[in-house]
C-alpha positions as CSV (number, residue, x, y, z in Angstrom):
1,X,59.9,58.5,52.4
2,X,57.5,61.4,52.4
3,X,56.4,60.8,48.8
4,X,56.0,57.0,49.4
5,X,53.9,57.4,52.5
6,X,51.7,60.0,50.7
7,X,51.1,57.5,47.8
8,X,50.5,54.8,50.1
9,X,48.0,57.0,52.1
10,X,46.4,58.0,48.9
11,X,45.9,54.2,48.0
12,X,44.3,53.7,51.4
13,X,42.0,56.5,50.8
14,X,40.9,55.2,47.4
15,X,40.5,51.6,48.9
16,X,38.4,52.9,51.7
17,X,36.2,55.1,49.5
18,X,35.6,52.1,47.2
19,X,34.8,49.9,50.2
20,X,32.4,52.7,51.3
21,X,30.7,52.7,48.1
22,X,30.2,48.9,48.0
23,X,28.8,49.1,51.6
24,X,26.2,51.6,50.4
25,X,25.2,49.5,47.4
26,X,25.0,46.5,49.5
27,X,22.8,48.3,52.0
28,X,20.6,49.6,49.2
29,X,20.2,46.1,47.8
30,X,19.4,44.5,51.1
31,X,16.9,47.1,51.7
32,X,15.2,46.6,48.3
33,X,14.8,42.8,49.2
34,X,13.1,43.5,52.3
35,X,9.2,43.4,52.3
36,X,7.7,46.7,52.2
37,X,6.2,47.6,55.7
38,X,4.5,51.0,56.2
39,X,6.4,52.7,59.2
40,X,3.0,53.5,60.8
41,X,1.3,50.2,59.9
42,X,-1.5,49.7,62.6
43,X,-1.7,46.6,64.8
44,X,-4.4,44.2,63.7
45,X,-5.6,44.1,67.4
46,X,-5.9,46.6,70.0
47,X,-6.3,46.2,73.8
48,X,-7.9,49.0,76.0
49,X,-7.5,48.5,79.7
50,X,-9.5,51.3,81.6
51,X,-10.4,51.8,85.2
52,X,-12.3,55.0,84.9
53,X,-15.6,54.5,83.1
54,X,-15.6,58.3,82.3
55,X,-12.4,57.8,80.3
56,X,-13.6,54.8,78.4
57,X,-15.7,56.5,75.8
58,X,-13.0,59.0,74.9
59,X,-10.6,56.1,74.3
60,X,-13.0,54.2,72.2
61,X,-13.6,57.3,70.3
62,X,-9.9,57.7,69.4
63,X,-9.8,53.9,68.5
64,X,-12.9,54.2,66.3
65,X,-11.2,57.1,64.6
66,X,-8.4,54.8,63.6
67,X,-11.0,52.3,62.1
68,X,-11.1,49.9,65.0
69,X,-14.3,48.2,66.3
70,X,-14.9,46.4,69.5
71,X,-14.9,42.6,69.4
72,X,-14.6,41.7,73.0
73,X,-15.1,42.8,76.7
74,X,-14.4,41.7,80.1
75,X,-15.1,43.3,83.5
76,X,-13.3,40.7,85.6
77,X,-14.8,37.8,87.5
78,X,-15.7,40.1,90.5
79,X,-16.8,43.1,88.4
80,X,-14.8,46.4,88.1
81,X,-12.3,46.7,90.8
82,X,-9.0,48.3,91.2
83,X,-7.4,44.9,90.2
84,X,-10.1,44.0,87.6
85,X,-10.5,46.9,85.3
86,X,-12.7,46.7,82.1
87,X,-10.7,45.4,79.2
88,X,-11.9,45.9,75.6
89,X,-10.5,44.1,72.6
90,X,-10.8,45.7,69.2
91,X,-10.0,44.8,65.6
92,X,-9.1,46.8,62.5
93,X,-12.1,46.9,60.3
94,X,-11.8,45.9,56.5
95,X,-11.4,48.6,54.0
96,X,-14.6,50.3,52.9
97,X,-16.5,49.8,56.1
98,X,-18.2,52.8,57.8
99,X,-16.5,54.4,60.6
100,X,-18.1,53.5,63.9
101,X,-19.1,55.6,67.0
102,X,-19.4,54.5,70.5
103,X,-21.4,55.5,73.7
104,X,-20.9,54.1,77.2
105,X,-23.5,54.4,79.6
106,X,-23.2,53.7,83.5
107,X,-25.8,53.7,86.3
108,X,-27.8,51.6,88.7
109,X,-30.7,49.5,87.2
110,X,-33.5,51.8,87.1
111,X,-36.1,53.4,84.6
112,X,-33.6,56.2,84.1
113,X,-30.9,53.9,82.7
114,X,-33.4,52.5,80.3
115,X,-34.6,55.9,79.2
116,X,-30.7,56.9,78.6
117,X,-30.3,53.8,76.5
118,X,-33.4,54.6,74.4
119,X,-32.2,58.2,73.9
120,X,-29.1,57.0,72.5
121,X,-30.9,54.3,70.5
122,X,-33.1,57.1,68.9
123,X,-29.8,58.3,67.4
124,X,-28.9,55.1,65.9
125,X,-26.8,53.4,68.6
126,X,-27.2,49.7,69.6
127,X,-26.2,48.0,72.8
128,X,-23.4,45.3,72.0
129,X,-24.2,41.9,73.1
130,X,-20.6,41.6,74.5
131,X,-21.0,45.1,76.1
132,X,-23.4,44.3,78.9
133,X,-21.1,44.6,82.0
134,X,-21.1,45.0,85.7
135,X,-19.2,47.6,87.7
136,X,-18.6,47.4,91.6
137,X,-18.3,50.7,93.4
138,X,-16.9,51.1,96.8
139,X,-19.5,51.1,99.6
140,X,-19.8,54.7,100.9
141,X,-20.5,53.0,104.4
142,X,-17.2,51.2,104.3
143,X,-16.9,48.2,106.7
144,X,-20.4,49.1,108.1
145,X,-22.0,48.2,104.8
146,X,-23.0,44.7,104.0
147,X,-22.1,44.7,100.4
148,X,-20.5,46.9,97.7
149,X,-22.8,48.7,95.5
150,X,-23.1,47.5,91.9
151,X,-24.0,49.2,88.7
152,X,-24.7,48.4,85.0
153,X,-22.3,49.4,82.3
154,X,-23.5,49.3,78.6
155,X,-21.3,49.7,75.6
156,X,-23.3,51.0,72.5
157,X,-22.2,51.3,68.9
158,X,-23.6,53.1,65.9
159,X,-22.8,51.9,62.3
160,X,-25.3,53.7,60.3
161,X,-27.2,50.5,59.2
162,X,-30.6,49.4,59.8
163,X,-33.5,51.0,61.6
164,X,-33.2,52.3,65.1
165,X,-34.1,50.0,68.0
166,X,-36.0,50.4,71.3
167,X,-34.9,48.7,74.4
168,X,-36.3,47.2,77.7
169,X,-34.1,46.6,80.6
170,X,-35.5,44.0,83.2
171,X,-34.0,42.5,86.3
172,X,-36.0,39.4,87.3
173,X,-34.6,37.8,90.6
174,X,-35.3,34.1,89.9
175,X,-35.2,31.8,86.9
176,X,-39.0,31.5,87.1
177,X,-39.5,35.3,87.0
178,X,-36.8,35.5,84.3
179,X,-39.0,33.0,82.1
180,X,-42.1,34.9,82.7
181,X,-40.7,38.3,81.9
182,X,-38.9,37.1,78.7
183,X,-42.0,35.4,77.5
184,X,-44.0,38.5,78.0
185,X,-41.5,40.6,75.9
186,X,-40.6,38.2,73.1
187,X,-44.4,37.8,72.4
188,X,-44.3,41.5,71.3
189,X,-41.3,41.3,69.2
190,X,-38.4,41.9,71.6
191,X,-35.2,39.7,71.6
192,X,-32.5,39.3,74.1
193,X,-29.2,41.3,73.6
194,X,-27.4,40.2,76.7
195,X,-27.8,39.0,80.2
196,X,-25.6,39.6,83.4
197,X,-25.9,38.1,86.7
198,X,-25.5,40.4,89.8
199,X,-24.6,39.5,93.4
200,X,-28.1,40.3,94.5
201,X,-29.2,37.2,92.6
202,X,-31.0,39.2,89.9
203,X,-30.5,38.7,86.1
204,X,-30.1,42.1,84.4
205,X,-31.5,41.6,80.9
206,X,-31.2,43.9,77.9
207,X,-33.9,43.3,75.2
208,X,-34.3,45.0,71.7
209,X,-36.6,45.4,68.9
210,X,-36.7,47.5,65.7
211,X,-38.8,50.8,65.8
212,X,-40.9,49.9,62.7
213,X,-44.6,49.4,62.1
214,X,-45.2,45.6,62.7
215,X,-48.3,43.6,63.1
216,X,-48.7,41.9,66.4
217,X,-49.0,38.2,66.0
218,X,-50.2,36.4,69.1
219,X,-48.1,33.1,69.9
220,X,-49.6,29.8,68.7
221,X,-51.1,27.9,71.6
222,X,-48.9,25.2,72.7
223,X,-46.0,26.4,70.7
224,X,-42.5,26.2,72.1
225,X,-41.4,29.6,73.6
226,X,-38.6,31.5,71.9
227,X,-36.3,31.2,74.9
228,X,-35.9,28.7,77.6
229,X,-33.6,28.6,80.6
230,X,-32.0,25.6,82.5
231,X,-30.9,26.3,86.1
232,X,-29.9,22.7,87.1
233,X,-27.1,22.4,89.6
234,X,-26.5,18.7,89.1
235,X,-24.1,18.5,86.3
236,X,-25.3,15.2,84.8
237,X,-28.9,16.6,84.9
238,X,-27.6,19.8,83.0
239,X,-26.1,17.8,80.3
240,X,-29.3,15.8,79.8
241,X,-31.4,19.0,79.9
242,X,-29.1,20.7,77.4
243,X,-29.2,17.8,75.0
244,X,-33.0,17.4,75.3
245,X,-33.4,21.2,74.5
246,X,-31.0,20.9,71.5
247,X,-33.0,18.1,70.0
248,X,-35.9,20.4,70.2
249,X,-34.3,23.1,68.1
250,X,-32.6,25.2,70.8
251,X,-29.1,26.7,70.8
252,X,-27.1,28.0,73.8
253,X,-26.8,31.6,73.6
254,X,-25.7,32.6,77.1
255,X,-24.5,31.1,80.5
256,X,-25.0,33.4,83.5
257,X,-23.5,33.3,86.9
258,X,-26.0,34.4,89.5
259,X,-23.8,35.9,92.0
260,X,-23.2,34.5,95.4
261,X,-23.2,30.9,96.4
262,X,-26.4,29.0,96.7
263,X,-28.1,31.0,93.9
264,X,-27.3,28.5,91.1
265,X,-26.5,29.4,87.5
266,X,-28.5,29.6,84.4
267,X,-28.0,28.2,80.7
268,X,-30.1,30.4,78.2
269,X,-31.2,28.8,75.0
270,X,-32.8,30.4,71.9
271,X,-34.9,28.5,69.5
272,X,-33.1,29.2,66.3
273,X,-32.2,25.8,64.7
274,X,-34.2,23.4,62.7
275,X,-35.7,20.3,64.6
276,X,-34.0,17.2,63.6
277,X,-30.8,19.0,62.9
278,X,-29.8,19.7,66.6
279,X,-26.5,21.4,67.7
280,X,-24.5,19.1,70.0
281,X,-22.5,20.2,73.0
282,X,-19.3,19.1,74.7
283,X,-18.9,20.1,78.5
284,X,-15.4,20.7,79.7
285,X,-16.1,22.0,83.4
286,X,-14.8,25.4,84.6
287,X,-11.0,25.1,83.6
288,X,-8.1,27.3,84.8
289,X,-6.4,29.4,82.3
290,X,-3.4,27.2,82.1
291,X,-5.6,24.2,81.1
292,X,-7.9,26.0,78.7
293,X,-5.8,25.5,75.6
294,X,-5.4,21.7,76.0
295,X,-9.2,21.4,76.7
296,X,-10.1,23.5,73.6
297,X,-8.1,21.3,71.4
298,X,-9.3,18.2,72.9
299,X,-12.9,19.3,72.1
300,X,-11.6,20.3,68.7
301,X,-10.4,16.9,68.0
302,X,-14.1,15.7,68.3
303,X,-15.3,18.4,65.9
304,X,-16.4,21.0,68.4
305,X,-15.7,24.7,68.2
306,X,-15.4,27.3,71.1
307,X,-18.3,29.6,71.6
308,X,-17.7,33.1,72.9
309,X,-20.0,34.8,75.4
310,X,-20.1,32.1,78.1
311,X,-19.5,32.9,81.7
312,X,-16.2,31.0,82.8
313,X,-17.7,30.6,86.3
314,X,-20.3,28.3,85.0
315,X,-19.0,25.8,82.5
316,X,-16.8,25.7,79.4
317,X,-19.2,24.4,76.6
318,X,-18.1,23.8,73.1
319,X,-20.6,23.4,70.2
320,X,-20.8,21.4,67.0
321,X,-23.2,22.8,64.4
322,X,-25.4,20.2,62.5
323,X,-23.7,18.7,59.4
324,X,-20.6,20.7,60.2
325,X,-17.2,19.3,59.8
326,X,-14.4,21.6,61.0
327,X,-10.9,20.8,62.0
328,X,-9.9,23.8,64.3
329,X,-6.9,24.4,66.3
330,X,-6.8,26.8,69.3
331,X,-4.2,28.9,70.8
332,X,-4.9,30.9,74.2
333,X,-3.3,34.2,75.3
334,X,-3.2,35.4,78.8
335,X,-1.6,38.4,80.3
336,X,-2.4,41.6,82.4
337,X,-0.3,43.7,79.9
338,X,-2.1,45.1,76.9
339,X,1.1,45.5,75.0
340,X,1.9,41.7,75.5
341,X,-1.6,40.7,74.4
342,X,-1.6,42.8,71.4
343,X,1.9,41.4,70.5
344,X,0.9,37.8,71.0
345,X,-2.5,38.3,69.1
346,X,-0.6,39.8,66.2
347,X,2.0,36.8,66.2
348,X,-1.0,34.3,66.1
349,X,-2.5,36.1,63.3
350,X,0.7,35.9,61.3
351,X,0.4,32.2,62.0
352,X,-3.0,31.9,60.6
353,X,-5.2,32.3,63.5
354,X,-8.2,34.7,64.0
355,X,-9.7,36.1,67.1
356,X,-12.4,33.7,68.3
357,X,-13.5,35.6,71.5
358,X,-12.9,35.7,75.1
359,X,-13.2,33.1,77.9
360,X,-13.1,35.3,81.0
361,X,-10.0,37.2,80.5
362,X,-8.3,34.7,78.2
363,X,-8.1,35.5,74.6
364,X,-9.0,32.5,72.4
365,X,-7.5,32.3,68.9
366,X,-8.7,29.7,66.3
367,X,-7.2,28.3,63.2
368,X,-9.4,26.5,60.7
369,X,-10.2,26.1,57.1
370,X,-13.1,28.5,57.6
371,X,-11.5,30.7,60.1
372,X,-12.9,34.1,60.7
373,X,-13.5,36.5,63.5
374,X,-16.7,35.3,65.3
375,X,-17.2,37.8,67.9
376,X,-20.6,38.8,66.9
377,X,-23.3,36.4,68.2
């Protein structure tokens, strides 16, 4: 009995050992059949949510060191508050691109802020068009104060390409003053980088031009201005005015909410197209986030595409380029969690979508035959 039990136990040991070897081989085979994924493979899309401006630059530096670049920014519909921190969206750069550097400047609109911008510009930094933001600071007078204090936040980037720029910061209080100031500066080579409406009703505008020797060419008498604005409150009149401007070779570059009620909003257009081949526009109102995806795909069915950089408190406007035939599909992503946004963006990228921009705090992803990230205007 003892010998039989021992023999039986020996057979069990041999069987168990053989089964273990088969298990190991099966595991090795299964592992070999899996796709090779680097253990530290970086996410294709990164989201930074930051309430403290002083911490933002450090986080941007850390992200840039990992080869990310800023592709979108939102400061909340009411500015920087405890419930609406700044949110930056970043994408991985393609291999071979130079590593970027960032600066973040903050201050009240003044000559001092313009001086600070130009000091950084002399080192090769440029203001990002999507990085002209607004911050609300608590009123030190508390309830006795009439309004919270506002300041300007500018995100600057250096890529080592091109000549340095010089900047002008202006803050006209009315559309008429805006047109006059813009005309004066564009005549000497400045172009608009970005515009942000503030509750005081003024339009903080950042302009830039290269610091190079250039001959001044006075404008041709009777020529169309480089930029025009439309500040029409009646919706149908707004449609008609935009259509008329597009027929004259203008293209929408910005929509600006001018703060508190009664001030009206502004549509900014730039003369960058060929007369006779106008852009066409599709107006969709000011949708809620839950309706946005359906409305974008409704416009896409007519050949229109989403354009980033428009203020969601004004109007959702889709654009169709002359002679362009694009069949696009849109997916929107909305969450207060950075991790959740990164996860859903990565999933959309796996499904063939690319980051198209932001509409307020909603991420818009686009899939089309010519899909590409179109965050730079």
